[in-house]
C-alpha positions as a LaTeX table, in Angstrom:
\begin{tabular}{lrrr}
\hline
Residue & $x$ (\AA) & $y$ (\AA) & $z$ (\AA) \\
\hline
Unk1 & 0.28 & 5.97 & $-34.68$ \\
Unk2 & 2.27 & 9.00 & $-33.59$ \\
Unk3 & 3.51 & 8.35 & $-30.06$ \\
Unk4 & 4.89 & 10.94 & $-27.63$ \\
Unk5 & 7.27 & 9.72 & $-24.92$ \\
Unk6 & 7.66 & 11.67 & $-21.68$ \\
Unk7 & 9.26 & 11.40 & $-18.28$ \\
Unk8 & 7.29 & 12.43 & $-15.21$ \\
Unk9 & 6.72 & 16.15 & $-14.76$ \\
Unk10 & 4.36 & 17.78 & $-12.26$ \\
Unk11 & 1.44 & 19.93 & $-13.43$ \\
Unk12 & 1.14 & 18.07 & $-16.75$ \\
Unk13 & $-1.83$ & 15.89 & $-15.78$ \\
Unk14 & 0.33 & 12.77 & $-16.00$ \\
Unk15 & $-0.92$ & 11.46 & $-12.66$ \\
Unk16 & $-4.44$ & 11.41 & $-14.12$ \\
Unk17 & $-3.18$ & 9.47 & $-17.15$ \\
Unk18 & $-1.45$ & 7.03 & $-14.84$ \\
Unk19 & $-4.59$ & 6.52 & $-12.74$ \\
Unk20 & $-6.69$ & 5.91 & $-15.84$ \\
Unk21 & $-4.29$ & 3.33 & $-17.28$ \\
Unk22 & $-3.84$ & 1.45 & $-14.01$ \\
Unk23 & $-7.49$ & 1.30 & $-12.98$ \\
Unk24 & $-8.62$ & 0.34 & $-16.49$ \\
Unk25 & $-6.08$ & $-2.41$ & $-17.05$ \\
Unk26 & $-5.66$ & $-3.87$ & $-13.56$ \\
Unk27 & $-9.24$ & $-3.53$ & $-12.34$ \\
Unk28 & $-7.85$ & $-2.18$ & $-9.05$ \\
Unk29 & $-8.17$ & 1.23 & $-7.46$ \\
Unk30 & $-5.69$ & 4.13 & $-7.59$ \\
Unk31 & $-5.85$ & 7.82 & $-6.71$ \\
Unk32 & $-4.18$ & 10.53 & $-8.79$ \\
Unk33 & $-3.22$ & 12.68 & $-5.80$ \\
Unk34 & $-1.33$ & 9.79 & $-4.20$ \\
Unk35 & 0.36 & 8.99 & $-7.50$ \\
Unk36 & 1.45 & 12.62 & $-7.83$ \\
Unk37 & 3.00 & 12.69 & $-4.34$ \\
Unk38 & 4.92 & 9.47 & $-4.98$ \\
Unk39 & 6.17 & 10.58 & $-8.38$ \\
Unk40 & 7.41 & 13.92 & $-7.10$ \\
Unk41 & 9.44 & 12.13 & $-4.44$ \\
Unk42 & 10.83 & 9.57 & $-6.90$ \\
Unk43 & 12.00 & 12.18 & $-9.39$ \\
Unk44 & 11.50 & 12.86 & $-13.09$ \\
Unk45 & 13.53 & 9.92 & $-14.40$ \\
Unk46 & 11.69 & 7.32 & $-12.30$ \\
Unk47 & 8.47 & 7.22 & $-14.35$ \\
Unk48 & 8.03 & 7.08 & $-18.12$ \\
Unk49 & 4.93 & 7.51 & $-20.29$ \\
Unk50 & 3.74 & 6.78 & $-23.80$ \\
Unk51 & 0.95 & 9.11 & $-25.00$ \\
Unk52 & $-0.83$ & 9.83 & $-28.25$ \\
Unk53 & $-0.01$ & 13.11 & $-29.96$ \\
Unk54 & $-3.31$ & 14.42 & $-28.54$ \\
Unk55 & $-2.11$ & 13.54 & $-25.04$ \\
Unk56 & $-4.29$ & 10.48 & $-24.50$ \\
Unk57 & $-2.71$ & 7.85 & $-22.22$ \\
Unk58 & $-1.24$ & 4.71 & $-23.76$ \\
Unk59 & 1.24 & 3.27 & $-21.25$ \\
Unk60 & 3.45 & 4.04 & $-18.26$ \\
Unk61 & 6.08 & 2.36 & $-16.12$ \\
Unk62 & 7.53 & 3.53 & $-12.82$ \\
Unk63 & 10.46 & 2.66 & $-10.56$ \\
Unk64 & 11.30 & 3.17 & $-6.91$ \\
Unk65 & 14.09 & 2.91 & $-4.38$ \\
Unk66 & 14.09 & 0.72 & $-1.28$ \\
Unk67 & 14.40 & 2.51 & 2.06 \\
Unk68 & 16.99 & 0.09 & 3.41 \\
Unk69 & 20.69 & $-0.67$ & 3.17 \\
Unk70 & 20.43 & $-3.17$ & 0.33 \\
Unk71 & 21.51 & $-2.67$ & $-3.27$ \\
Unk72 & 17.97 & $-3.20$ & $-4.54$ \\
Unk73 & 15.66 & $-0.97$ & $-6.54$ \\
Unk74 & 12.18 & $-1.69$ & $-7.85$ \\
Unk75 & 10.40 & $-1.43$ & $-11.17$ \\
Unk76 & 6.72 & $-1.77$ & $-11.99$ \\
Unk77 & 4.89 & $-3.48$ & $-14.78$ \\
Unk78 & 4.52 & $-1.42$ & $-17.99$ \\
Unk79 & 0.77 & $-0.90$ & $-17.78$ \\
Unk80 & $-0.72$ & $-0.26$ & $-21.20$ \\
Unk81 & $-4.12$ & 0.44 & $-22.74$ \\
Unk82 & $-5.58$ & $-1.96$ & $-25.28$ \\
Unk83 & $-4.73$ & 0.30 & $-28.23$ \\
Unk84 & $-1.11$ & 0.79 & $-27.18$ \\
Unk85 & 1.42 & $-0.68$ & $-29.64$ \\
Unk86 & 3.49 & $-3.45$ & $-28.06$ \\
Unk87 & 6.72 & $-1.73$ & $-29.10$ \\
Unk88 & 5.78 & 1.43 & $-27.16$ \\
Unk89 & 5.14 & $-0.55$ & $-23.99$ \\
Unk90 & 8.41 & $-2.44$ & $-24.36$ \\
Unk91 & 10.34 & 0.73 & $-25.20$ \\
Unk92 & 9.53 & 2.55 & $-21.96$ \\
Unk93 & 10.15 & $-0.59$ & $-19.89$ \\
Unk94 & 13.50 & $-1.36$ & $-21.53$ \\
Unk95 & 14.66 & 2.25 & $-21.23$ \\
Unk96 & 13.83 & 2.33 & $-17.53$ \\
Unk97 & 15.52 & $-1.03$ & $-16.97$ \\
Unk98 & 18.68 & 0.23 & $-18.66$ \\
Unk99 & 18.56 & 3.37 & $-16.53$ \\
Unk100 & 18.39 & 1.28 & $-13.35$ \\
Unk101 & 21.04 & $-1.21$ & $-14.45$ \\
Unk102 & 23.42 & 1.67 & $-15.19$ \\
Unk103 & 23.45 & 2.72 & $-11.53$ \\
Unk104 & 26.68 & 1.59 & $-9.86$ \\
Unk105 & 25.02 & 0.96 & $-6.50$ \\
Unk106 & 22.29 & $-1.29$ & $-7.92$ \\
Unk107 & 22.78 & $-5.05$ & $-7.88$ \\
Unk108 & 19.22 & $-6.31$ & $-8.00$ \\
Unk109 & 15.96 & $-5.05$ & $-9.50$ \\
Unk110 & 12.77 & $-6.22$ & $-7.79$ \\
Unk111 & 9.14 & $-6.24$ & $-8.90$ \\
Unk112 & 5.89 & $-7.84$ & $-7.83$ \\
Unk113 & 2.66 & $-9.06$ & $-9.38$ \\
Unk114 & $-0.50$ & $-8.38$ & $-7.37$ \\
Unk115 & $-2.64$ & $-11.48$ & $-7.70$ \\
Unk116 & $-5.86$ & $-9.45$ & $-7.66$ \\
Unk117 & $-4.91$ & $-7.84$ & $-10.97$ \\
Unk118 & $-7.05$ & $-8.81$ & $-13.96$ \\
Unk119 & $-3.92$ & $-9.51$ & $-16.00$ \\
Unk120 & $-1.76$ & $-11.29$ & $-13.41$ \\
Unk121 & $-0.93$ & $-14.19$ & $-15.74$ \\
Unk122 & 0.17 & $-11.81$ & $-18.48$ \\
Unk123 & 2.32 & $-9.92$ & $-15.97$ \\
Unk124 & 4.05 & $-13.06$ & $-14.74$ \\
Unk125 & 4.79 & $-14.11$ & $-18.32$ \\
Unk126 & 6.17 & $-10.65$ & $-19.15$ \\
Unk127 & 8.61 & $-10.53$ & $-16.24$ \\
Unk128 & 9.82 & $-14.10$ & $-16.73$ \\
Unk129 & 10.43 & $-13.32$ & $-20.41$ \\
Unk130 & 12.53 & $-10.32$ & $-19.34$ \\
Unk131 & 14.85 & $-12.28$ & $-17.06$ \\
Unk132 & 13.07 & $-12.01$ & $-13.71$ \\
Unk133 & 12.71 & $-15.05$ & $-11.43$ \\
Unk134 & 10.33 & $-15.63$ & $-8.54$ \\
Unk135 & 11.95 & $-15.15$ & $-5.12$ \\
Unk136 & 9.04 & $-14.97$ & $-2.68$ \\
Unk137 & 5.29 & $-14.58$ & $-2.26$ \\
Unk138 & 3.36 & $-12.19$ & $-0.09$ \\
Unk139 & 0.63 & $-13.53$ & 2.19 \\
Unk140 & $-1.92$ & $-12.03$ & 4.56 \\
Unk141 & $-3.28$ & $-13.71$ & 7.66 \\
Unk142 & $-6.68$ & $-12.25$ & 8.58 \\
Unk143 & $-9.46$ & $-12.80$ & 11.06 \\
Unk144 & $-12.73$ & $-11.07$ & 11.93 \\
Unk145 & $-13.48$ & $-9.62$ & 15.38 \\
Unk146 & $-16.96$ & $-9.00$ & 16.72 \\
Unk147 & $-17.28$ & $-5.31$ & 17.65 \\
Unk148 & $-19.20$ & $-5.76$ & 20.92 \\
Unk149 & $-17.15$ & $-8.67$ & 22.21 \\
Unk150 & $-13.87$ & $-7.00$ & 21.34 \\
Unk151 & $-14.91$ & $-3.74$ & 23.03 \\
Unk152 & $-15.26$ & $-5.72$ & 26.28 \\
Unk153 & $-11.96$ & $-7.60$ & 25.90 \\
Unk154 & $-9.91$ & $-7.52$ & 29.12 \\
Unk155 & $-6.65$ & $-5.60$ & 28.96 \\
Unk156 & $-3.72$ & $-6.79$ & 31.09 \\
Unk157 & $-0.15$ & $-5.72$ & 31.72 \\
Unk158 & 1.32 & $-2.34$ & 30.83 \\
Unk159 & $-1.57$ & $-1.46$ & 28.52 \\
Unk160 & $-4.12$ & $-1.61$ & 31.34 \\
Unk161 & $-2.96$ & 1.70 & 32.86 \\
Unk162 & $-3.07$ & 3.67 & 29.61 \\
Unk163 & $-5.86$ & 5.96 & 28.47 \\
Unk164 & $-7.63$ & 6.35 & 25.15 \\
Unk165 & $-9.80$ & 8.96 & 23.50 \\
Unk166 & $-11.28$ & 9.94 & 20.15 \\
Unk167 & $-9.08$ & 12.25 & 18.03 \\
Unk168 & $-10.26$ & 15.73 & 17.03 \\
Unk169 & $-9.23$ & 18.18 & 14.33 \\
Unk170 & $-6.73$ & 19.61 & 16.83 \\
Unk171 & $-4.80$ & 16.33 & 16.91 \\
Unk172 & $-3.06$ & 16.39 & 13.53 \\
Unk173 & 0.30 & 17.08 & 15.20 \\
Unk174 & $-0.29$ & 14.21 & 17.63 \\
Unk175 & $-1.26$ & 11.75 & 14.89 \\
Unk176 & 1.71 & 12.77 & 12.75 \\
Unk177 & 4.17 & 12.52 & 15.64 \\
Unk178 & 3.10 & 9.03 & 16.76 \\
Unk179 & 3.10 & 7.79 & 13.15 \\
Unk180 & 6.66 & 9.04 & 12.71 \\
Unk181 & 7.61 & 7.21 & 15.91 \\
Unk182 & 6.51 & 3.89 & 14.39 \\
Unk183 & 9.31 & 2.31 & 12.33 \\
Unk184 & 6.77 & 0.33 & 10.30 \\
Unk185 & 4.52 & 3.22 & 9.26 \\
Unk186 & 6.76 & 6.27 & 9.03 \\
Unk187 & 7.59 & 5.61 & 5.38 \\
Unk188 & 3.98 & 5.15 & 4.26 \\
Unk189 & 3.83 & 8.66 & 2.77 \\
Unk190 & 6.66 & 10.46 & 0.99 \\
Unk191 & 6.75 & 13.59 & 3.17 \\
Unk192 & 5.19 & 15.47 & 6.07 \\
Unk193 & 2.84 & 17.40 & 3.80 \\
Unk194 & 1.32 & 14.18 & 2.46 \\
Unk195 & 0.92 & 12.77 & 5.98 \\
Unk196 & $-0.84$ & 15.87 & 7.25 \\
Unk197 & $-3.12$ & 16.01 & 4.22 \\
Unk198 & $-4.04$ & 12.37 & 4.83 \\
Unk199 & $-5.04$ & 13.06 & 8.42 \\
Unk200 & $-6.82$ & 16.35 & 7.72 \\
Unk201 & $-8.64$ & 15.55 & 4.47 \\
Unk202 & $-9.40$ & 11.88 & 4.97 \\
Unk203 & $-9.00$ & 10.44 & 8.47 \\
Unk204 & $-10.34$ & 13.33 & 10.57 \\
Unk205 & $-12.86$ & 14.31 & 7.92 \\
Unk206 & $-14.42$ & 10.84 & 8.19 \\
Unk207 & $-14.01$ & 10.77 & 11.96 \\
Unk208 & $-13.68$ & 7.94 & 14.51 \\
Unk209 & $-9.87$ & 8.08 & 14.87 \\
Unk210 & $-8.62$ & 7.04 & 18.31 \\
Unk211 & $-5.41$ & 7.76 & 20.21 \\
Unk212 & $-3.89$ & 5.83 & 23.14 \\
Unk213 & $-1.79$ & 7.75 & 25.67 \\
Unk214 & 0.84 & 6.83 & 28.24 \\
Unk215 & 0.40 & 9.84 & 30.50 \\
Unk216 & 0.63 & 12.82 & 28.14 \\
Unk217 & 2.53 & 10.91 & 25.45 \\
Unk218 & 0.64 & 9.51 & 22.46 \\
Unk219 & 1.79 & 5.92 & 21.97 \\
Unk220 & $-0.68$ & 4.48 & 19.45 \\
Unk221 & $-3.37$ & 5.59 & 17.01 \\
Unk222 & $-5.76$ & 4.16 & 14.44 \\
Unk223 & $-9.12$ & 4.79 & 12.80 \\
Unk224 & $-11.90$ & 2.38 & 11.87 \\
Unk225 & $-13.48$ & 2.64 & 8.44 \\
Unk226 & $-16.41$ & 0.79 & 6.92 \\
Unk227 & $-14.97$ & $-0.61$ & 3.71 \\
Unk228 & $-16.25$ & $-2.53$ & 0.72 \\
Unk229 & $-14.03$ & $-5.22$ & $-0.87$ \\
Unk230 & $-11.61$ & $-3.80$ & $-3.43$ \\
Unk231 & $-9.19$ & $-6.69$ & $-3.94$ \\
Unk232 & $-6.31$ & $-4.70$ & $-2.44$ \\
Unk233 & $-7.02$ & $-3.74$ & 1.16 \\
Unk234 & $-10.02$ & $-6.04$ & 1.54 \\
Unk235 & $-10.77$ & $-9.26$ & $-0.28$ \\
Unk236 & $-13.97$ & $-11.25$ & $-0.31$ \\
Unk237 & $-17.43$ & $-9.99$ & $-1.17$ \\
Unk238 & $-18.71$ & $-8.52$ & 2.12 \\
Unk239 & $-18.24$ & $-5.12$ & 3.75 \\
Unk240 & $-15.98$ & $-5.06$ & 6.80 \\
Unk241 & $-14.57$ & $-2.51$ & 9.23 \\
Unk242 & $-10.85$ & $-2.03$ & 8.65 \\
Unk243 & $-8.23$ & $-0.15$ & 10.63 \\
Unk244 & $-7.28$ & 2.36 & 7.97 \\
Unk245 & $-3.88$ & 2.98 & 9.57 \\
Unk246 & $-2.15$ & 1.54 & 12.63 \\
Unk247 & 0.66 & 3.49 & 14.28 \\
Unk248 & 2.32 & 2.24 & 17.49 \\
Unk249 & 5.31 & 4.03 & 18.96 \\
Unk250 & 8.50 & 1.98 & 18.84 \\
Unk251 & 9.02 & 0.43 & 22.27 \\
Unk252 & 5.28 & $-0.12$ & 22.81 \\
Unk253 & 4.80 & $-3.20$ & 20.65 \\
Unk254 & 2.55 & $-4.86$ & 23.27 \\
Unk255 & $-0.17$ & $-2.23$ & 22.81 \\
Unk256 & $-1.87$ & $-3.57$ & 19.68 \\
Unk257 & $-4.54$ & $-5.36$ & 21.73 \\
Unk258 & $-5.36$ & $-2.16$ & 23.61 \\
Unk259 & $-5.54$ & $-0.18$ & 20.39 \\
Unk260 & $-7.97$ & $-2.67$ & 18.83 \\
Unk261 & $-10.17$ & $-2.48$ & 21.93 \\
Unk262 & $-10.27$ & 1.33 & 21.63 \\
Unk263 & $-11.19$ & 0.99 & 17.95 \\
Unk264 & $-13.96$ & $-1.47$ & 18.85 \\
Unk265 & $-15.31$ & 0.90 & 21.52 \\
Unk266 & $-15.53$ & 3.70 & 18.95 \\
Unk267 & $-17.23$ & 1.38 & 16.46 \\
Unk268 & $-19.77$ & 0.44 & 19.11 \\
Unk269 & $-20.39$ & 4.13 & 19.91 \\
Unk270 & $-20.94$ & 4.79 & 16.21 \\
Unk271 & $-23.48$ & 1.95 & 16.00 \\
Unk272 & $-21.26$ & $-0.18$ & 13.77 \\
Unk273 & $-22.13$ & $-3.51$ & 15.35 \\
Unk274 & $-23.61$ & $-5.12$ & 12.24 \\
Unk275 & $-20.27$ & $-6.10$ & 10.68 \\
Unk276 & $-16.96$ & $-7.30$ & 12.19 \\
Unk277 & $-13.54$ & $-5.67$ & 12.28 \\
Unk278 & $-11.15$ & $-7.32$ & 9.82 \\
Unk279 & $-7.61$ & $-7.46$ & 11.23 \\
Unk280 & $-4.47$ & $-9.19$ & 10.07 \\
Unk281 & $-0.85$ & $-8.89$ & 9.10 \\
Unk282 & 1.28 & $-9.56$ & 6.05 \\
Unk283 & 4.37 & $-11.69$ & 5.63 \\
Unk284 & 6.56 & $-13.10$ & 2.87 \\
Unk285 & 7.59 & $-16.70$ & 2.36 \\
Unk286 & 8.79 & $-19.02$ & $-0.39$ \\
Unk287 & 8.46 & $-22.66$ & $-1.27$ \\
Unk288 & 5.65 & $-25.15$ & $-1.96$ \\
Unk289 & 4.61 & $-25.45$ & 1.70 \\
Unk290 & 3.84 & $-21.73$ & 2.02 \\
Unk291 & 1.85 & $-21.77$ & $-1.21$ \\
Unk292 & $-0.02$ & $-24.95$ & $-0.33$ \\
Unk293 & $-0.90$ & $-23.87$ & 3.20 \\
Unk294 & $-2.50$ & $-20.70$ & 1.85 \\
Unk295 & $-4.62$ & $-22.86$ & $-0.45$ \\
Unk296 & $-5.78$ & $-24.99$ & 2.48 \\
Unk297 & $-6.47$ & $-22.23$ & 5.02 \\
Unk298 & $-9.05$ & $-19.56$ & 4.07 \\
Unk299 & $-7.64$ & $-17.17$ & 6.68 \\
Unk300 & $-4.34$ & $-17.09$ & 4.75 \\
Unk301 & $-4.50$ & $-15.20$ & 1.47 \\
Unk302 & $-1.78$ & $-15.13$ & $-1.20$ \\
Unk303 & $-1.38$ & $-11.46$ & $-2.07$ \\
Unk304 & 1.45 & $-11.08$ & $-4.57$ \\
Unk305 & 4.46 & $-12.73$ & $-6.20$ \\
Unk306 & 7.87 & $-11.12$ & $-5.84$ \\
Unk307 & 10.40 & $-11.34$ & $-8.69$ \\
Unk308 & 14.06 & $-10.34$ & $-8.92$ \\
Unk309 & 16.45 & $-9.51$ & $-11.77$ \\
Unk310 & 20.12 & $-9.93$ & $-10.87$ \\
Unk311 & 22.65 & $-7.65$ & $-12.54$ \\
Unk312 & 25.61 & $-9.45$ & $-14.01$ \\
\hline
\end{tabular}
């Protein structure tokens, strides 16, 4: 088989190839437009592809930098179609690994295996064979909130004096500004253009976004969304309402309860009282106790396994 190897380039349709490979092999969802935005930010050398001479997708692997002060970088699994030769898959992975190891400021290369992937066992075996060792696991704690009961939940403290309202198409600047003021969410999209497109073309198009204000200052925002299980954002086999994004201005960390109440009020107004709101948070831990507790408690879900490769 004649194989063509390429690095990422925009306007070549490579994001569509990447989406096709990932969704086919993992069984999980991906969107080409989000892939494109990420790849542009990461640069041409961060993602490699193997294609047939006709341009059909065979395999890809991507890498990323951490937005912190550590000496870590990340690499993904070399996702490959069933007809991709093993040597092609290994070639693009090994070349990208060598590229990362050659960086003077890199001391550790991280990766993770999402446990919802159809090939999770194969992925774990691949990384262990290539010198990676497990360092942590990702978990999610979740619970379901009744819409009507939550909408009537009593607010106390600082949050009681705040006001809330439904966002309109005129609020893109407000939503962007409060999201940038949240240290946890500001890095969710690679640039301002991607953020604004998200709010305009998805959040506000679907409606139901809410904003909480302290006087004239927006301090929190979110948007409920009826969502079917996909194995990534929602597990299980029943539809739930999720908070599609949660932005809370730094310094207002006590406002989450108020924000959820505003979301519940909007769900009630929309007539979404037939299913609960699924809320939760993620954390990382290591060791047998963390793994075992997740197996005992249905509200704790093991999400992924983190691996590390240490440079010598």
